[in-house]
RODO-2510 file (C-alpha; in nm, 4 decimals, decimal comma):
residues 545
     n   res          X          Y          Z
     1     x     1,7861    -9,1387     8,7848
     2     x     1,7439    -9,0926     9,1679
     3     x     1,5733    -8,7051     9,0882
     4     x     1,2379    -8,6387     9,2417
     5     x     1,1041    -8,4061     9,0211
     6     x     0,7724    -8,1864     9,0987
     7     x     0,4768    -8,1350     8,8386
     8     x     0,2770    -7,8337     8,8097
     9     x     0,0080    -7,8418     8,5497
    10     x    -0,2005    -7,5650     8,4898
    11     x    -0,5524    -7,5362     8,2601
    12     x    -0,8508    -7,3074     8,3214
    13     x    -1,0578    -7,5311     8,0990
    14     x    -1,0349    -7,8816     8,1405
    15     x    -1,3466    -8,0207     8,3426
    16     x    -1,1223    -8,3343     8,4734
    17     x    -0,7735    -8,1559     8,5833
    18     x    -0,7059    -8,4638     8,8887
    19     x    -0,8402    -8,7415     8,6455
    20     x    -0,5992    -8,6061     8,3692
    21     x    -0,3302    -8,5271     8,5778
    22     x    -0,3131    -8,8628     8,7186
    23     x    -0,3413    -9,0393     8,3928
    24     x    -0,0944    -8,8383     8,2848
    25     x     0,1680    -8,8318     8,5045
    26     x     0,0997    -9,2113     8,7017
    27     x     0,1024    -9,0250     9,0525
    28     x    -0,2004    -8,8630     9,2923
    29     x    -0,2387    -8,5047     9,2077
    30     x    -0,3470    -8,2312     9,4394
    31     x    -0,6400    -7,9905     9,2798
    32     x    -0,6527    -7,6065     9,3268
    33     x    -0,9659    -7,5197     9,1916
    34     x    -1,0466    -7,1572     9,3132
    35     x    -0,9840    -6,8468     9,1499
    36     x    -0,9697    -6,5749     9,2691
    37     x    -0,7712    -6,3790     8,9930
    38     x    -0,9480    -6,0114     8,8755
    39     x    -1,0744    -6,0645     8,5640
    40     x    -1,1893    -5,7597     8,3375
    41     x    -1,5957    -5,7534     8,2239
    42     x    -1,5819    -5,9111     7,8661
    43     x    -1,9180    -5,8435     7,5888
    44     x    -2,0158    -6,1687     7,4050
    45     x    -2,1128    -6,1644     7,1012
    46     x    -2,3543    -6,4372     6,8605
    47     x    -2,3120    -6,3089     6,5197
    48     x    -2,5058    -6,4866     6,3008
    49     x    -2,4772    -6,3831     5,8973
    50     x    -2,7315    -6,2925     5,7015
    51     x    -2,9674    -6,5577     5,5809
    52     x    -3,0085    -6,5242     5,1949
    53     x    -3,2341    -6,7935     5,1035
    54     x    -3,4546    -6,9348     5,3408
    55     x    -3,5700    -7,2624     5,1563
    56     x    -3,1980    -7,3717     5,0606
    57     x    -3,0695    -7,2494     5,4077
    58     x    -2,8415    -7,0303     5,1895
    59     x    -2,6308    -6,7703     5,4805
    60     x    -2,3598    -6,4826     5,4148
    61     x    -2,0525    -6,6228     5,3905
    62     x    -1,8664    -6,6431     5,7738
    63     x    -1,5814    -6,5992     5,6463
    64     x    -1,6702    -6,2189     5,4676
    65     x    -1,8637    -6,1142     5,7703
    66     x    -1,5510    -6,2366     5,9878
    67     x    -1,3232    -6,0377     5,7802
    68     x    -1,5468    -5,7163     5,8034
    69     x    -1,5573    -5,7086     6,1719
    70     x    -1,1559    -5,7381     6,1578
    71     x    -1,0955    -5,5087     5,9067
    72     x    -1,3443    -5,2513     6,0861
    73     x    -1,1754    -5,3449     6,4486
    74     x    -0,8268    -5,3091     6,2976
    75     x    -0,9504    -4,9596     6,1616
    76     x    -1,0197    -4,8365     6,5127
    77     x    -0,7115    -4,9253     6,6414
    78     x    -0,8321    -5,2542     6,8482
    79     x    -0,6190    -5,4847     6,8384
    80     x    -0,7845    -5,8246     6,7292
    81     x    -0,6868    -6,2062     6,6954
    82     x    -0,9439    -6,3853     6,4303
    83     x    -0,9574    -6,7558     6,4903
    84     x    -1,0514    -6,9917     6,1703
    85     x    -1,1145    -7,3956     6,1924
    86     x    -0,8732    -7,4354     5,8878
    87     x    -0,5667    -7,3085     5,6850
    88     x    -0,7390    -7,1523     5,4245
    89     x    -0,9817    -6,9995     5,6280
    90     x    -0,7598    -6,8218     5,8153
    91     x    -0,5602    -6,7646     5,4549
    92     x    -0,8984    -6,6137     5,3194
    93     x    -1,0521    -6,3750     5,6392
    94     x    -0,6717    -6,2463     5,6036
    95     x    -0,7146    -6,1818     5,2832
    96     x    -1,0566    -6,0071     5,2725
    97     x    -0,9872    -5,7932     5,5377
    98     x    -0,6944    -5,6783     5,3821
    99     x    -0,8530    -5,5574     5,0900
   100     x    -1,0578    -5,3849     5,2664
   101     x    -0,8154    -5,1334     5,4319
   102     x    -0,5488    -4,8829     5,2742
   103     x    -0,2595    -5,0287     5,2625
   104     x    -0,0236    -4,8827     5,5685
   105     x    -0,3090    -5,0835     5,7972
   106     x    -0,3099    -5,3869     5,5948
   107     x     0,0395    -5,4065     5,6254
   108     x    -0,0491    -5,4751     6,0168
   109     x    -0,2134    -5,7804     5,9349
   110     x    -0,0977    -6,1072     5,9499
   111     x    -0,2032    -6,4870     5,8751
   112     x    -0,0943    -6,7474     6,1233
   113     x    -0,0658    -7,1201     6,1279
   114     x     0,0849    -7,4376     6,1177
   115     x     0,2713    -7,5081     5,7942
   116     x     0,5158    -7,1746     5,8350
   117     x     0,8909    -7,2298     5,8730
   118     x     1,0036    -7,1779     6,2043
   119     x     1,1242    -6,8466     6,0723
   120     x     0,8000    -6,7184     5,9629
   121     x     0,6271    -6,8294     6,2695
   122     x     0,8788    -6,6397     6,5144
   123     x     0,8766    -6,3065     6,3138
   124     x     0,4766    -6,3043     6,3426
   125     x     0,4562    -6,3451     6,7154
   126     x     0,7372    -6,0948     6,7536
   127     x     0,5569    -5,8165     6,5672
   128     x     0,2401    -5,9439     6,7827
   129     x     0,3830    -5,8733     7,1049
   130     x     0,5778    -5,5783     7,0520
   131     x     0,2170    -5,4221     6,9014
   132     x     0,3193    -5,4099     6,5296
   133     x     0,0498    -5,5997     6,4470
   134     x    -0,3435    -5,4548     6,5007
   135     x    -0,4550    -5,7796     6,3696
   136     x    -0,3961    -6,1718     6,3565
   137     x    -0,5851    -6,4149     6,1538
   138     x    -0,5179    -6,7980     6,3710
   139     x    -0,5880    -7,1117     6,3673
   140     x    -0,5417    -7,2847     6,6794
   141     x    -0,1892    -7,2745     6,6276
   142     x    -0,2209    -6,9757     6,8775
   143     x    -0,5036    -7,0897     7,0865
   144     x    -0,2729    -7,1452     7,4033
   145     x     0,0941    -7,2196     7,4892
   146     x     0,2346    -6,8764     7,3504
   147     x     0,2332    -6,5058     7,4657
   148     x     0,1404    -6,2712     7,2521
   149     x     0,0449    -5,9803     7,4184
   150     x    -0,2550    -5,7663     7,5159
   151     x    -0,5264    -5,7524     7,2724
   152     x    -0,8698    -5,6159     7,3045
   153     x    -1,0978    -5,8487     7,0741
   154     x    -1,1220    -6,2070     7,0025
   155     x    -1,3134    -6,3532     6,6941
   156     x    -1,4245    -6,7103     6,6838
   157     x    -1,5145    -6,7956     6,3198
   158     x    -1,7212    -7,1243     6,3572
   159     x    -1,7378    -7,3306     6,6991
   160     x    -1,4433    -7,4737     6,7713
   161     x    -1,5877    -7,8286     6,8668
   162     x    -1,5012    -7,7559     7,2112
   163     x    -1,6260    -7,5078     7,5133
   164     x    -1,2617    -7,5659     7,6087
   165     x    -1,1426    -7,3992     7,3256
   166     x    -1,3780    -7,1872     7,3030
   167     x    -1,3097    -7,0282     7,6001
   168     x    -0,9331    -7,0959     7,4923
   169     x    -1,0144    -6,8524     7,2363
   170     x    -1,2052    -6,6102     7,3847
   171     x    -0,9573    -6,5536     7,6765
   172     x    -0,6871    -6,4143     7,4966
   173     x    -0,8765    -6,0843     7,4524
   174     x    -0,9701    -5,8032     7,7200
   175     x    -0,7240    -5,9573     8,0213
   176     x    -0,6177    -5,6344     8,1073
   177     x    -0,9455    -5,3959     8,0038
   178     x    -1,2954    -5,4433     7,9077
   179     x    -1,2678    -5,7273     7,6372
   180     x    -1,4936    -5,7841     7,3165
   181     x    -1,5804    -6,1734     7,2142
   182     x    -1,7583    -6,2809     6,9367
   183     x    -1,8571    -6,6253     6,7915
   184     x    -1,9323    -6,5703     6,3962
   185     x    -2,1641    -6,8910     6,2962
   186     x    -2,1047    -7,0630     6,0280
   187     x    -2,3804    -7,2392     5,8061
   188     x    -2,2020    -7,5775     6,0394
   189     x    -2,5018    -7,7717     6,1798
   190     x    -2,4447    -7,7088     6,5375
   191     x    -2,3354    -7,3435     6,4909
   192     x    -2,7086    -7,3307     6,3653
   193     x    -2,8146    -7,5000     6,6462
   194     x    -2,6163    -7,2497     6,9176
   195     x    -2,7430    -6,9667     6,7137
   196     x    -3,1259    -7,0959     6,7540
   197     x    -3,0654    -7,2409     7,1292
   198     x    -2,8303    -6,9899     7,2612
   199     x    -2,8542    -7,0804     7,6329
   200     x    -2,7111    -7,4572     7,4921
   201     x    -2,3829    -7,2671     7,4254
   202     x    -2,3732    -7,0085     7,7043
   203     x    -2,4710    -7,2266     7,9905
   204     x    -2,2483    -7,5415     7,8517
   205     x    -1,9678    -7,6213     8,0503
   206     x    -1,5757    -7,7419     7,9708
   207     x    -1,5412    -8,1011     7,8461
   208     x    -1,3173    -8,3804     8,0355
   209     x    -1,0127    -8,4166     7,8617
   210     x    -0,9737    -8,7514     7,6935
   211     x    -0,6221    -8,9342     7,6961
   212     x    -0,5744    -9,3485     7,5205
   213     x    -0,2348    -9,4493     7,6477
   214     x    -0,2676    -9,7430     7,4286
   215     x    -0,3411    -9,5893     7,1040
   216     x    -0,0555    -9,7517     6,9097
   217     x     0,0325    -9,3949     6,6994
   218     x     0,1249    -9,2226     6,9875
   219     x     0,2662    -9,5313     7,2402
   220     x     0,5046    -9,6568     6,9765
   221     x     0,7256    -9,3391     6,9508
   222     x     0,7337    -9,3237     7,3329
   223     x     0,8450    -9,6745     7,3491
   224     x     1,1089    -9,6725     7,0666
   225     x     1,2444    -9,3284     7,3057
   226     x     1,2832    -9,4766     7,5962
   227     x     1,4254    -9,7975     7,4636
   228     x     1,6904    -9,5897     7,2857
   229     x     1,7408    -9,3738     7,6885
   230     x     1,7959    -9,7355     7,8717
   231     x     1,6966   -10,0986     7,8156
   232     x     1,3040   -10,2226     7,9127
   233     x     1,1807   -10,4874     8,0925
   234     x     0,9242   -10,6093     8,3518
   235     x     1,0626   -10,3572     8,6413
   236     x     0,9411   -10,0636     8,3763
   237     x     0,5806   -10,1666     8,4260
   238     x     0,4743    -9,9587     8,6842
   239     x     0,5463    -9,6662     8,5305
   240     x     0,5376    -9,6762     8,1435
   241     x     0,2415    -9,9628     8,1881
   242     x     0,1313   -10,2739     8,0333
   243     x     0,0710   -10,1528     7,6893
   244     x     0,4102   -10,0402     7,6536
   245     x     0,6007   -10,3693     7,6920
   246     x     0,3075   -10,5495     7,4572
   247     x     0,4139   -10,2996     7,2076
   248     x     0,7777   -10,3113     7,2282
   249     x     0,7591   -10,6895     7,1511
   250     x     0,5857   -10,5500     6,8334
   251     x     0,8348   -10,3097     6,7216
   252     x     1,0901   -10,4199     6,4711
   253     x     1,3687   -10,1560     6,5672
   254     x     1,3730   -10,3155     6,9100
   255     x     1,5937   -10,6118     7,0220
   256     x     1,5395   -10,8262     7,3115
   257     x     1,8500   -10,8847     7,5098
   258     x     1,8867   -11,0074     7,8524
   259     x     1,8787   -10,6939     7,9813
   260     x     1,5448   -10,6449     7,8536
   261     x     1,4270   -10,4530     7,5196
   262     x     1,6969   -10,2010     7,3639
   263     x     1,7054   -10,0260     7,0703
   264     x     1,8637   -10,1442     6,7615
   265     x     1,8145    -9,8415     6,4799
   266     x     2,0478    -9,5971     6,3675
   267     x     1,8740    -9,3171     6,4143
   268     x     1,7285    -9,0895     6,6888
   269     x     1,4368    -9,1811     6,7846
   270     x     1,2661    -8,9088     6,9866
   271     x     1,3769    -8,6975     6,6236
   272     x     1,0664    -8,9035     6,4610
   273     x     0,7897    -8,7409     6,6470
   274     x     0,6450    -8,4199     6,5384
   275     x     0,5407    -8,1982     6,7735
   276     x     0,2904    -7,9991     6,5162
   277     x     0,1187    -8,2709     6,3679
   278     x     0,0383    -8,6577     6,4161
   279     x     0,2143    -8,7617     6,1142
   280     x     0,6211    -8,7806     6,0760
   281     x     0,5473    -8,7539     5,6681
   282     x     0,5212    -8,4153     5,5265
   283     x     0,5179    -8,2915     5,1665
   284     x     0,7116    -7,9740     5,0750
   285     x     0,5383    -7,6641     4,9163
   286     x     0,7993    -7,4868     4,6983
   287     x     0,7331    -7,1751     4,4588
   288     x     0,8842    -7,3023     4,1161
   289     x     0,9658    -6,9224     4,0177
   290     x     1,1081    -6,8166     4,3503
   291     x     1,2507    -7,1431     4,4451
   292     x     1,1381    -7,0513     4,8208
   293     x     0,9892    -7,2581     5,0766
   294     x     0,6345    -7,1876     5,1482
   295     x     0,5324    -7,4550     5,3960
   296     x     0,5011    -7,7907     5,4415
   297     x     0,2025    -8,0337     5,4562
   298     x     0,1138    -8,3687     5,6289
   299     x     0,0692    -8,6476     5,3696
   300     x    -0,2942    -8,7298     5,4732
   301     x    -0,3533    -8,3400     5,3780
   302     x    -0,1349    -8,3333     5,0928
   303     x    -0,3730    -8,5731     4,8848
   304     x    -0,6523    -8,3707     4,9173
   305     x    -0,5236    -7,9838     4,9678
   306     x    -0,2286    -7,9713     4,7183
   307     x    -0,2993    -8,2522     4,4397
   308     x    -0,2753    -8,1466     4,0749
   309     x    -0,4421    -7,8596     4,0104
   310     x    -0,5215    -7,7554     4,3627
   311     x    -0,5599    -7,3952     4,4525
   312     x    -0,2918    -7,3571     4,7899
   313     x    -0,3273    -7,0149     5,0096
   314     x    -0,0179    -6,9183     5,1925
   315     x    -0,0091    -6,5997     5,3822
   316     x    -0,2836    -6,5055     5,2429
   317     x    -0,1746    -6,5095     4,8702
   318     x    -0,3209    -6,8209     4,6418
   319     x    -0,0886    -7,0671     4,4892
   320     x    -0,1926    -7,3035     4,1974
   321     x    -0,0231    -7,6354     4,2351
   322     x     0,1521    -7,7137     3,8870
   323     x     0,3000    -8,0833     3,9979
   324     x     0,2439    -8,2703     4,3223
   325     x     0,6166    -8,4785     4,3094
   326     x     0,4693    -8,8042     4,5201
   327     x     0,8465    -8,9808     4,5092
   328     x     1,0099    -8,6103     4,6054
   329     x     0,7691    -8,5398     4,8483
   330     x     0,7083    -8,1994     4,7579
   331     x     0,4669    -7,9804     4,6268
   332     x     0,5853    -7,7690     4,2917
   333     x     0,3255    -7,4074     4,3165
   334     x     0,2985    -7,0566     4,1241
   335     x     0,1271    -6,7718     4,2285
   336     x    -0,2533    -6,7304     4,1066
   337     x    -0,4830    -6,4754     4,0443
   338     x    -0,7645    -6,6436     3,9281
   339     x    -1,1252    -6,6423     4,0979
   340     x    -1,1821    -6,9926     4,1543
   341     x    -1,1185    -7,2724     4,4212
   342     x    -1,0901    -7,6274     4,4400
   343     x    -1,2516    -7,9095     4,6865
   344     x    -1,1414    -8,2371     4,6742
   345     x    -1,4044    -8,5394     4,6139
   346     x    -1,2858    -8,8654     4,8120
   347     x    -1,4034    -9,2095     4,7421
   348     x    -1,4009    -9,4155     5,1272
   349     x    -1,4499    -9,7534     5,2659
   350     x    -1,4370    -9,9264     5,5698
   351     x    -1,4235   -10,2530     5,6717
   352     x    -1,5141   -10,4161     6,0062
   353     x    -1,1761   -10,5453     6,1577
   354     x    -1,2565   -10,6245     6,5292
   355     x    -1,6235   -10,5735     6,7188
   356     x    -1,5399   -10,4903     7,0854
   357     x    -1,8862   -10,4196     7,2114
   358     x    -2,2671   -10,5082     7,0554
   359     x    -2,5853   -10,3972     7,1916
   360     x    -2,9331   -10,3859     7,0916
   361     x    -3,0251    -9,9515     7,1493
   362     x    -3,3506    -9,8027     6,9959
   363     x    -3,4752   -10,1451     6,8153
   364     x    -3,1536   -10,2360     6,6421
   365     x    -2,7871   -10,3480     6,6444
   366     x    -2,5001   -10,0837     6,7660
   367     x    -2,1381   -10,1914     6,7624
   368     x    -1,8618    -9,9910     6,8448
   369     x    -1,5027   -10,1301     6,7339
   370     x    -1,2274   -10,1469     6,5344
   371     x    -1,2400   -10,0567     6,1186
   372     x    -0,9913   -10,0191     5,8821
   373     x    -1,0913    -9,6970     5,6779
   374     x    -0,9574    -9,6322     5,3295
   375     x    -0,9374    -9,3297     5,1238
   376     x    -0,9020    -9,2261     4,7480
   377     x    -0,8565    -8,8827     4,6115
   378     x    -1,0422    -8,9392     4,3135
   379     x    -1,1253    -8,6032     4,1833
   380     x    -1,1617    -8,1956     4,2252
   381     x    -1,4606    -7,9300     4,1488
   382     x    -1,3379    -7,5995     4,0560
   383     x    -1,5889    -7,3372     4,2215
   384     x    -1,6583    -6,9880     4,2074
   385     x    -1,5481    -6,7886     4,5000
   386     x    -1,8382    -6,5221     4,4217
   387     x    -2,1388    -6,7292     4,4462
   388     x    -1,9319    -7,1149     4,5560
   389     x    -2,0877    -7,2648     4,2004
   390     x    -1,9496    -7,5505     4,0447
   391     x    -1,7103    -7,4744     3,7555
   392     x    -1,6085    -7,8483     3,6756
   393     x    -1,5163    -8,1548     3,7986
   394     x    -1,1395    -8,2541     3,6992
   395     x    -1,0440    -8,6515     3,7455
   396     x    -0,7316    -8,7720     3,9538
   397     x    -0,5062    -9,0751     4,0444
   398     x    -0,3870    -9,0586     4,3352
   399     x    -0,2575    -9,3368     4,5955
   400     x    -0,4790    -9,5039     4,8206
   401     x    -0,4528    -9,3993     5,1857
   402     x    -0,5461    -9,6534     5,4509
   403     x    -0,5965    -9,6315     5,8856
   404     x    -0,6997    -9,8173     6,1474
   405     x    -0,9376    -9,6578     6,4119
   406     x    -1,2299    -9,6747     6,6116
   407     x    -1,6203    -9,6018     6,5055
   408     x    -1,9915    -9,6851     6,5659
   409     x    -2,1563    -9,8521     6,3032
   410     x    -2,5000    -9,9223     6,3437
   411     x    -2,7912   -10,1717     6,0974
   412     x    -3,1186    -9,9929     6,0450
   413     x    -3,4380   -10,2785     6,1011
   414     x    -3,6849   -10,2415     5,8100
   415     x    -3,9262   -10,1260     6,0340
   416     x    -3,7155    -9,7793     6,0683
   417     x    -3,6735    -9,7764     5,6869
   418     x    -4,0163    -9,8362     5,5945
   419     x    -4,1472    -9,6361     5,2753
   420     x    -3,7591    -9,5194     5,2810
   421     x    -3,5895    -9,8383     5,1272
   422     x    -3,6230    -9,7706     4,7475
   423     x    -3,3071    -9,5809     4,6079
   424     x    -3,2348    -9,3020     4,5768
   425     x    -3,4410    -9,2394     4,8758
   426     x    -3,2641    -9,5021     5,0653
   427     x    -2,9158    -9,3678     4,9734
   428     x    -3,0136    -9,0297     5,0769
   429     x    -3,1682    -9,0747     5,4009
   430     x    -2,8964    -9,2999     5,5688
   431     x    -2,6080    -8,9753     5,3849
   432     x    -2,8000    -8,7158     5,5510
   433     x    -2,8604    -8,9146     5,8888
   434     x    -2,4586    -8,9767     5,8886
   435     x    -2,3795    -8,6057     5,8338
   436     x    -2,6231    -8,4899     6,0888
   437     x    -2,4912    -8,7400     6,3581
   438     x    -2,1385    -8,6205     6,2648
   439     x    -2,2133    -8,2662     6,3276
   440     x    -2,3915    -8,3269     6,6577
   441     x    -2,1482    -8,5602     6,8101
   442     x    -1,9040    -8,2553     6,9021
   443     x    -2,1730    -8,1609     7,1697
   444     x    -2,0786    -8,5011     7,3586
   445     x    -1,7416    -8,5728     7,3134
   446     x    -1,4301    -8,3250     7,3556
   447     x    -1,3865    -8,3471     6,9531
   448     x    -1,4518    -8,1191     6,6284
   449     x    -1,6374    -8,2267     6,3661
   450     x    -1,3035    -8,2390     6,1353
   451     x    -1,1673    -8,4916     6,3647
   452     x    -1,4801    -8,7836     6,2264
   453     x    -1,5561    -8,9172     5,9528
   454     x    -1,7831    -9,1452     5,8173
   455     x    -1,9573    -9,3849     5,5869
   456     x    -2,3353    -9,4785     5,4845
   457     x    -2,4075    -9,7466     5,2489
   458     x    -2,7094    -9,9435     5,1468
   459     x    -2,5418   -10,2677     5,1755
   460     x    -2,1977   -10,3377     5,3517
   461     x    -2,0257   -10,6437     5,2005
   462     x    -1,9665   -10,7742     5,5630
   463     x    -2,3139   -10,7169     5,7349
   464     x    -2,5174   -10,7623     5,4071
   465     x    -2,7628   -10,4454     5,5234
   466     x    -2,7832   -10,0926     5,4936
   467     x    -2,5425    -9,9467     5,7533
   468     x    -2,3855    -9,6386     5,8780
   469     x    -2,0287    -9,5985     6,0176
   470     x    -1,9076    -9,3007     6,1959
   471     x    -1,4972    -9,3341     6,2429
   472     x    -1,2424    -9,1070     6,4603
   473     x    -1,0722    -8,9803     6,1959
   474     x    -0,6756    -9,0241     6,3657
   475     x    -0,5489    -9,3191     6,3028
   476     x    -0,5731    -9,5485     6,6095
   477     x    -0,8598    -9,3733     6,7383
   478     x    -0,8855    -9,1432     7,0445
   479     x    -1,1852    -9,2357     7,1677
   480     x    -1,4301    -9,0326     7,0068
   481     x    -1,6648    -9,2863     6,9216
   482     x    -1,6272    -9,4369     7,2387
   483     x    -1,7955    -9,1985     7,3619
   484     x    -2,0581    -9,2172     7,1363
   485     x    -2,1306    -9,5560     7,1590
   486     x    -2,1836    -9,4479     7,5735
   487     x    -2,4315    -9,1921     7,4657
   488     x    -2,5965    -9,2819     7,1698
   489     x    -2,9804    -9,2376     7,2590
   490     x    -2,9032    -8,9114     7,3700
   491     x    -2,7022    -8,8640     7,0527
   492     x    -2,9437    -8,9429     6,8092
   493     x    -3,2125    -8,7331     7,0249
   494     x    -3,0366    -8,4244     6,9690
   495     x    -2,9565    -8,5001     6,6342
   496     x    -3,3194    -8,5478     6,5622
   497     x    -3,4334    -8,2227     6,7366
   498     x    -3,1520    -8,0150     6,5692
   499     x    -3,2874    -8,1726     6,1881
   500     x    -3,6227    -8,0496     6,3003
   501     x    -3,5365    -7,7161     6,4047
   502     x    -3,3451    -7,6208     6,0836
   503     x    -3,6194    -7,4243     5,9208
   504     x    -3,5296    -7,5478     5,5274
   505     x    -3,6787    -7,7935     5,3389
   506     x    -3,4541    -8,0168     5,1633
   507     x    -3,1614    -7,9908     5,3266
   508     x    -2,8561    -7,7202     5,3629
   509     x    -2,5052    -7,6395     5,5142
   510     x    -2,6756    -7,5798     5,8713
   511     x    -2,8422    -7,9316     5,8940
   512     x    -2,7038    -8,2190     5,6079
   513     x    -2,4695    -8,0439     5,4338
   514     x    -2,0685    -8,1520     5,5017
   515     x    -1,8281    -7,9030     5,3798
   516     x    -1,6017    -8,2356     5,4034
   517     x    -1,7915    -8,4637     5,2346
   518     x    -1,6358    -8,6934     5,0002
   519     x    -1,8973    -8,7127     4,7423
   520     x    -1,9886    -8,3579     4,7257
   521     x    -2,2866    -8,3814     4,9420
   522     x    -2,4977    -8,6332     4,6660
   523     x    -2,7411    -8,7964     4,7586
   524     x    -2,8995    -8,6197     5,0659
   525     x    -3,2505    -8,6730     5,1888
   526     x    -3,2993    -8,4489     5,4378
   527     x    -3,6972    -8,5218     5,5284
   528     x    -3,6123    -8,9263     5,4990
   529     x    -3,3255    -8,8406     5,7657
   530     x    -3,5753    -8,7005     5,9988
   531     x    -3,8008    -8,9458     5,9317
   532     x    -3,5656    -9,2594     6,0074
   533     x    -3,4093    -9,0464     6,3391
   534     x    -3,7252    -9,0034     6,4565
   535     x    -3,8742    -9,3449     6,4601
   536     x    -3,5368    -9,4225     6,6795
   537     x    -3,6210    -9,1531     6,9079
   538     x    -3,9345    -9,3059     6,9470
   539     x    -3,8424    -9,6705     6,9988
   540     x    -3,8895    -9,7805     7,3675
   541     x    -3,5812    -9,7344     7,5772
   542     x    -3,3718    -9,9816     7,6497
   543     x    -3,0465   -10,1938     7,5880
   544     x    -2,8828   -10,5839     7,5361
   545     x    -2,6543   -10,7343     7,5222
***
């Protein structure tokens, strides 16, 4: 349009700022990397909850310890932000902390997460900036991009997946005076790895950002919006890239004309692109007693978080889902006062769509490629809040969801599985190895374990052999497992080291148990997984195509 815009990009927590800017903008960028700004001293605390059962590896609740810290800091008048890794965790920490305080102080705490209405978010932000709030429990929705004033303390409940995120969270506190930064370790395997070897966390550098222009899930929205503004033709390749022109030919709403590809739809395509999630398809959550809209849940989350009978938390208050209306895209809930929570059970299958790179690594076939993941929520457990014991398992029948993504999969040879190849030990070994590798991958890739999925099977219908899959949990893939394929040997070695260092005997949440396992962590064989991964590590190095 004849304009010559200048772009200024700022980040304190990216290892490759120049490369990222050039990939984002398509032009050369100058990096200003020296920081002469004054900064206050900060005390860093690594907090590991008490070990309650050494044999089972059970520790005191990270959420409970974080709520105690938050309550005590608020009681002392210290303005604190507490980051949790999930919406439910943020709500629970707020609820537990408020219960420990007098009503006047508890009223100065608030949770904050995606899914609230814009009015609810603006009100919390206003109270935080004005100093009315003493404590906020948040997801990464408050990690960056919002001015929330001067804070004294920052608590991270569980390693957030990347050093970049951890430094963003800790950087919220102590900007004008001495600050306190706390990492409260969860039972997650990576968290406990850092607690046993703190230097691997403290000395760790921030990660390089991954950017995949060709991901159709992202690219298609840009192509539609561009075609709405002006016809797209070969002259746009220099700006939009070859992939955009290829996608234009496959999008049904675009029509080819002598001037190029033009928008033929009836709506405004940019409005289809959500800014707060990757999904344009959301369910509303409605309180049936008051009729008020509580929030929004993306479709891919809805089946596992607001299914019939689920306990849903909003602003620290529990609600019981009476009905998930699939046609009306809404979940009907009512206030709940029970002492249990719910965990969904899912069945997952992967179909190999296209192998892209295959090599012999560690004595077996390792492949990177595209897979189709099929998931279905088939039930849920009711679990006691007091001791996490299972009350019962309730069956569900919800629609099957399907998405294409990127994955690494590998086929152990008979020698790797010697004396481990009888059931149920074989499935337990493969399952435990899958969980452990998912837990450790964030050491190497810029991701969180919640960004990764997996499947292990004694016989996969396409390979005909025992197979372990680890896949990107986002449609289209975001480069996580491509990175995993590149550093496969180091990934396996770190996983084996983590398993060997965990003091439990049979497997625990700090090594092979996963908080998001669709099979409810059954079966798992830690000893088998350690034997299997140890054999891989001991195999002579080298690779072949």
